[in-house]
DSSP file (Angstrom, degrees, kcal/mol; ACC not computed):
  #  RESIDUE AA STRUCTURE BP1 BP2  ACC     N-H-->O    O-->H-N    N-H-->O    O-->H-N    TCO  KAPPA ALPHA  PHI   PSI    X-CA   Y-CA   Z-CA
    1    1 A M    >>        0   0    0      0, 0.0     4,-1.4     0, 0.0     3,-0.5   0.000 360.0 360.0 360.0  -6.4   47.5   -6.6   15.7
    2    2 A N  H 3>  +     0   0    0      1,-0.2     4,-1.7     2,-0.2     5,-0.1   0.813 360.0  59.4 -62.9 -30.4   47.3   -4.9   12.4
    3    3 A W  H 3> S+     0   0    0      2,-0.2     4,-2.3     1,-0.2    -1,-0.2   0.833  99.8  57.5 -68.8 -32.8   44.9   -7.6   11.2
    4    4 A V  H <> S+     0   0    0     -3,-0.5     4,-2.6     2,-0.2     5,-0.2   0.941 106.5  49.0 -62.7 -46.7   42.4   -6.6   14.0
    5    5 A R  H  X S+     0   0    0     -4,-1.4     4,-2.2     1,-0.2    -2,-0.2   0.885 110.5  50.4 -55.5 -41.9   42.4   -3.1   12.7
    6    6 A D  H  X S+     0   0    0     -4,-1.7     4,-2.5     2,-0.2    -1,-0.2   0.868 110.3  49.6 -67.7 -38.7   41.7   -4.4    9.2
    7    7 A V  H  X S+     0   0    0     -4,-2.3     4,-2.8     2,-0.2    -2,-0.2   0.926 111.4  48.4 -66.2 -43.2   38.8   -6.5   10.4
    8    8 A V  H  X S+     0   0    0     -4,-2.6     4,-2.3     2,-0.2    -2,-0.2   0.914 112.4  49.9 -63.0 -42.3   37.3   -3.6   12.3
    9    9 A H  H  X S+     0   0    0     -4,-2.2     4,-2.3    -5,-0.2    -2,-0.2   0.921 111.5  47.3 -59.0 -47.7   37.6   -1.5    9.2
   10   10 A V  H  X S+     0   0    0     -4,-2.5     4,-2.3     1,-0.2    -2,-0.2   0.920 111.2  51.6 -64.2 -43.4   36.0   -4.1    7.0
   11   11 A L  H  X S+     0   0    0     -4,-2.8     4,-2.1     1,-0.2    -1,-0.2   0.894 109.3  50.5 -62.5 -39.3   33.1   -4.6    9.5
   12   12 A R  H  X S+     0   0    0     -4,-2.3     4,-2.6     1,-0.2    -1,-0.2   0.934 109.8  50.4 -63.6 -42.1   32.5   -0.8    9.6
   13   13 A R  H  X S+     0   0    0     -4,-2.3     4,-2.4     1,-0.2    -2,-0.2   0.888 108.9  52.2 -61.3 -38.1   32.4   -0.8    5.8
   14   14 A I  H  X S+     0   0    0     -4,-2.3     4,-2.1     2,-0.2    -1,-0.2   0.886 109.9  48.2 -66.7 -39.5   29.9   -3.6    5.8
   15   15 A V  H  X S+     0   0    0     -4,-2.1     4,-2.0     2,-0.2    -2,-0.2   0.913 111.6  50.5 -67.3 -40.6   27.6   -1.8    8.2
   16   16 A L  H  X S+     0   0    0     -4,-2.6     4,-2.3     2,-0.2    -2,-0.2   0.887 110.2  49.3 -62.7 -39.5   27.8    1.4    6.1
   17   17 A V  H  X S+     0   0    0     -4,-2.4     4,-2.8     1,-0.2    -1,-0.2   0.912 110.7  50.8 -64.6 -41.2   27.0   -0.6    2.9
   18   18 A E  H  X S+     0   0    0     -4,-2.1     4,-2.0     1,-0.2    -2,-0.2   0.879 109.6  50.3 -66.6 -36.5   24.0   -2.2    4.7
   19   19 A E  H  X S+     0   0    0     -4,-2.0     4,-2.3     2,-0.2    -1,-0.2   0.915 111.4  48.8 -63.8 -44.5   22.8    1.3    5.8
   20   20 A R  H  X S+     0   0    0     -4,-2.3     4,-2.8     1,-0.2    -2,-0.2   0.917 110.6  49.8 -62.8 -44.3   23.0    2.5    2.3
   21   21 A I  H  X S+     0   0    0     -4,-2.8     4,-2.5     1,-0.2    -1,-0.2   0.899 110.2  50.9 -61.7 -39.6   21.2   -0.4    0.9
   22   22 A S  H  X S+     0   0    0     -4,-2.0     4,-1.9     2,-0.2    -1,-0.2   0.904 110.8  48.6 -63.1 -42.7   18.5    0.1    3.5
   23   23 A M  H  X S+     0   0    0     -4,-2.3     4,-2.2     2,-0.2    -2,-0.2   0.915 112.0  49.4 -62.5 -44.6   18.2    3.8    2.5
   24   24 A V  H  X S+     0   0    0     -4,-2.8     4,-2.8     1,-0.2    -2,-0.2   0.903 109.0  52.6 -57.8 -43.4   18.0    2.8   -1.2
   25   25 A A  H  X S+     0   0    0     -4,-2.5     4,-1.9     1,-0.2    -1,-0.2   0.860 108.7  49.8 -64.6 -36.2   15.3    0.3   -0.5
   26   26 A E  H  X S+     0   0    0     -4,-1.9     4,-2.3     2,-0.2    -1,-0.2   0.902 111.3  49.3 -65.5 -41.0   13.2    2.9    1.3
   27   27 A R  H  X S+     0   0    0     -4,-2.2     4,-2.6     1,-0.2    -2,-0.2   0.915 110.8  50.1 -64.7 -43.1   13.6    5.3   -1.6
   28   28 A V  H  X S+     0   0    0     -4,-2.8     4,-2.4     2,-0.2    -1,-0.2   0.896 109.1  51.1 -62.3 -39.1   12.6    2.6   -4.1
   29   29 A A  H  X S+     0   0    0     -4,-1.9     4,-2.1     2,-0.2    -1,-0.2   0.915 112.2  47.6 -63.4 -42.0    9.5    1.8   -2.0
   30   30 A A  H  X S+     0   0    0     -4,-2.3     4,-2.0     1,-0.2    -2,-0.2   0.895 112.1  49.3 -68.1 -37.4    8.6    5.5   -2.0
   31   31 A L  H  X S+     0   0    0     -4,-2.6     4,-2.5     2,-0.2    -1,-0.2   0.877 109.4  52.3 -67.8 -36.7    9.1    5.8   -5.7
   32   32 A A  H  X S+     0   0    0     -4,-2.4     4,-2.5     2,-0.2    -2,-0.2   0.914 109.5  49.2 -65.1 -40.6    7.0    2.7   -6.3
   33   33 A N  H  X S+     0   0    0     -4,-2.1     4,-2.0     2,-0.2    -2,-0.2   0.901 112.4  48.2 -63.2 -42.4    4.2    4.2   -4.2
   34   34 A A  H  X S+     0   0    0     -4,-2.0     4,-2.3     2,-0.2    -2,-0.2   0.868 109.4  53.1 -67.8 -37.5    4.4    7.4   -6.2
   35   35 A Y  H  X S+     0   0    0     -4,-2.5     4,-2.9     2,-0.2    -2,-0.2   0.934 107.9  50.9 -61.0 -47.1    4.4    5.5   -9.5
   36   36 A D  H  X S+     0   0    0     -4,-2.5     4,-2.4     1,-0.2    -2,-0.2   0.914 110.6  49.4 -56.4 -43.8    1.2    3.7   -8.4
   37   37 A D  H  X S+     0   0    0     -4,-2.0     4,-2.0     2,-0.2    -1,-0.2   0.909 112.7  46.0 -64.4 -42.4   -0.4    7.0   -7.6
   38   38 A V  H  X S+     0   0    0     -4,-2.3     4,-2.5     2,-0.2    -2,-0.2   0.897 111.4  52.9 -65.6 -39.9    0.6    8.5  -11.0
   39   39 A N  H  X S+     0   0    0     -4,-2.9     4,-2.0     1,-0.2    -2,-0.2   0.916 109.7  48.3 -61.5 -43.9   -0.5    5.5  -12.8
   40   40 A R  H  X S+     0   0    0     -4,-2.4     4,-1.7     2,-0.2    -1,-0.2   0.881 112.2  49.1 -62.4 -40.6   -3.9    5.6  -11.1
   41   41 A R  H  X S+     0   0    0     -4,-2.0     4,-2.2     1,-0.2    -2,-0.2   0.893 110.6  50.9 -67.7 -40.5   -4.3    9.3  -11.9
   42   42 A L  H  X S+     0   0    0     -4,-2.5     4,-2.5     2,-0.2    -2,-0.2   0.899 107.0  53.1 -62.8 -41.7   -3.3    8.7  -15.5
   43   43 A A  H  X S+     0   0    0     -4,-2.0     4,-2.1     1,-0.2    -1,-0.2   0.885 109.3  50.2 -62.1 -40.0   -5.9    5.9  -15.9
   44   44 A R  H  X S+     0   0    0     -4,-1.7     4,-1.8     2,-0.2    -1,-0.2   0.887 110.4  48.4 -67.8 -37.3   -8.5    8.3  -14.6
   45   45 A L  H  X S+     0   0    0     -4,-2.2     4,-2.7     2,-0.2    -2,-0.2   0.898 109.1  54.2 -68.3 -39.5   -7.6   11.0  -17.1
   46   46 A E  H  X S+     0   0    0     -4,-2.5     4,-2.4     1,-0.2    -2,-0.2   0.912 108.5  49.3 -58.0 -43.8   -7.6    8.5  -19.9
   47   47 A G  H  X S+     0   0    0     -4,-2.1     4,-2.0     2,-0.2    -1,-0.2   0.875 110.3  50.0 -62.4 -40.9  -11.1    7.5  -19.0
   48   48 A K  H  X S+     0   0    0     -4,-1.8     4,-2.5     2,-0.2    -2,-0.2   0.918 110.8  48.9 -65.1 -45.7  -12.2   11.1  -18.9
   49   49 A F  H  X S+     0   0    0     -4,-2.7     4,-2.6     2,-0.2    -2,-0.2   0.893 109.9  52.2 -61.5 -40.2  -10.7   11.8  -22.3
   50   50 A E  H  X S+     0   0    0     -4,-2.4     4,-2.4     2,-0.2    -1,-0.2   0.916 110.2  49.1 -59.2 -43.9  -12.4    8.7  -23.8
   51   51 A L  H  X S+     0   0    0     -4,-2.0     4,-2.5     2,-0.2    -2,-0.2   0.940 111.0  49.5 -61.8 -48.3  -15.7    9.9  -22.4
   52   52 A L  H  X S+     0   0    0     -4,-2.5     4,-2.7     1,-0.2    -2,-0.2   0.902 110.3  51.2 -61.2 -43.2  -15.2   13.4  -23.9
   53   53 A E  H  X S+     0   0    0     -4,-2.6     4,-2.3     2,-0.2    -1,-0.2   0.924 111.3  46.6 -59.6 -44.9  -14.3   11.9  -27.2
   54   54 A R  H  X S+     0   0    0     -4,-2.4     4,-2.3     2,-0.2    -2,-0.2   0.891 112.5  50.2 -61.9 -41.8  -17.5    9.7  -27.2
   55   55 A M  H  X S+     0   0    0     -4,-2.5     4,-2.2     2,-0.2    -2,-0.2   0.931 111.8  49.2 -62.9 -47.6  -19.6   12.7  -26.2
   56   56 A G  H  X S+     0   0    0     -4,-2.7     4,-2.3     1,-0.2    -2,-0.2   0.904 111.7  47.5 -60.9 -43.5  -18.1   14.8  -29.0
   57   57 A A  H  X S+     0   0    0     -4,-2.3     4,-1.3     1,-0.2    -1,-0.2   0.869 112.4  49.4 -70.7 -34.0  -18.7   12.1  -31.6
   58   58 A A  H  X S+     0   0    0     -4,-2.3     4,-1.2     2,-0.2    -1,-0.2   0.861 109.9  51.6 -68.6 -34.7  -22.3   11.6  -30.5
   59   59 A R  H  X S+     0   0    0     -4,-2.2     4,-0.8     1,-0.2     3,-0.3   0.904 107.7  52.8 -69.7 -40.4  -22.8   15.4  -30.6
   60   60 A L  H  < S+     0   0    0     -4,-2.3     3,-0.4     1,-0.2    -1,-0.2   0.841 105.7  54.2 -63.7 -32.6  -21.5   15.5  -34.2
   61   61 A K  H  < S+     0   0    0     -4,-1.3    -1,-0.2     1,-0.2    -2,-0.2   0.847 109.4  48.6 -67.2 -33.7  -23.9   12.8  -35.2
   62   62 A R  H  < S+     0   0    0     -4,-1.2    -1,-0.2    -3,-0.3    -2,-0.2   0.573  85.4 106.9 -84.9 -11.6  -26.8   14.8  -33.9
   63   63 A L  S  < S-     0   0    0     -4,-0.8    -3,-0.0    -3,-0.4    -4,-0.0  -0.401  77.5-109.5 -70.4 144.1  -25.9   18.1  -35.6
   64   64 A P        -     0   0    0      0, 0.0    -1,-0.1     0, 0.0     3,-0.1  -0.371  41.9 -92.6 -69.3 156.1  -28.1   19.1  -38.5
   65   65 A P        -     0   0    0      0, 0.0    -3,-0.0     0, 0.0     0, 0.0  -0.344  47.9 -98.7 -67.2 148.3  -26.6   19.0  -41.9
   66   66 A P              0   0    0      0, 0.0    -3,-0.0     0, 0.0     0, 0.0  -0.333 360.0 360.0 -69.4 154.7  -25.0   22.2  -43.2
   67   67 A R              0   0    0     -3,-0.1     0, 0.0     0, 0.0     0, 0.0   0.394 360.0 360.0 -99.2 360.0  -27.1   24.3  -45.5
């Protein structure tokens, strides 16, 4: 009957591993969503900086020459 105990022990370990894998999968999904959000925000900031650079360059072109 020792083999029955071993089988039960192995089955419990399998269930624990499956639970851990499920938890890791949930964390990975949450991290992927957070990454997408950060990526979107970064793209918006890059666009704003590009606009500011263009506005600054256009302003420099319009300044009168120094005396």
